[in-house]
C-alpha positions, 0 to 999 in steps of 0.5 A: 805253567802252560795254562798260566802262560796261555791265560796271560797271553789271552788276557794281554791280547784282550787288553791290547785289542780293547785299548787299541780299538778305543784309542783308534776311534778317539783319534779319528773322531775326537773325545767329544765336547763332554767326553761322550765319544771317548766313553762310548769308544771305550765301553761300546766299541772297545769290547769288540777289539777285546774279543779280537785281541783275546782270540789273537792272544790265544792264537799267538800262544799256540803258534809261537808259544811252543818250541818243538823238538824232533827226535829220532827213535832210539836204537832199541826201537828198530820196528818204527822209523817214525820221528817223535815230536816233543813240545816245550814252552818257548823260553823267549815267548814266556820271558816276553809275556812275563816281562809285559805282565810284570810291567803292567802290574807295576804300573797299576800298583803305582797308579792305584797305590803309590801314585802321586795323585790323591786317592780320592781324585781331585779334592776341593779345599773350601777356605774362609778368611775372617778379617779383624773387627773394623777391617773392610773388604775390597770393593772388587773381587779381582783385588783378592788373591788366594794361592794354594801351594802344594809340593809340585806347584801352585794353584790359584784359588777362586773366590766364590760367587758370593765371596763376601761374608761376615761373622758377627761384626767381622767381614769374611772372604770365601774361596776354594781351590783343588788339591791334587797331589799326595804331599805333606807340604801345603800352604795357603796365601792371601793377598789383599790391597795394602796388606802384607801377604798372609800365609797359613800351613794346611794341617793335613796328611799327605793323602787326606780323607774328606773332613766332616767340618771346618777346622778351627780358626788359624792365625797367619804365621807371619808376625803381622799386625793384621791378624786375619784368621783362616779355617778350611774344609776338604771335600772329595769331588767324587 
């Protein structure tokens, strides 16, 4: 048990020193325009704080991790007047160490497994809308409004730079949006001038994997005479 607590004290000290020094450098110098300073602070400067924290964790464990009990010699041992000193683990120190470790373990478990964010990080939802035959596209890209709804809010999808497309004699619109959260509730909305907003549910799992190809074409869920179709593909950003 002493070895386990000593190891935990050393590792927590290393983690605290590493994080504190990296955070101090970022606070003083800023993260940098492209995050370069933050990366350097964490990977280049942070280990120095980690070594200091490791030594501090071991020192704290040896200094306050033990409680010492002094006991007088027994009556039978009259030949020695020395006082025997016994050491035992400090209960408050051990409890504090275990509580901190349990809190960090729960936080890591939540972020890596139960996090509300997608396991693949931000994922790109590539969208294509196919208009009915004979229907023309708007002249201005700003007249195209694409909205993606997730459980926690809405994200505006951006029409691509080459947003105009066609499939045979049918015009099409290309756009994309980022997905962020683990949720089963996802909707796509398309609004064009003079046409009621069209809505499509996105048939994906709450924590989806990238899709190898585009889905089948789906007709909007509204009972609208304008039958615009949509299909999608999901790709990981990393």
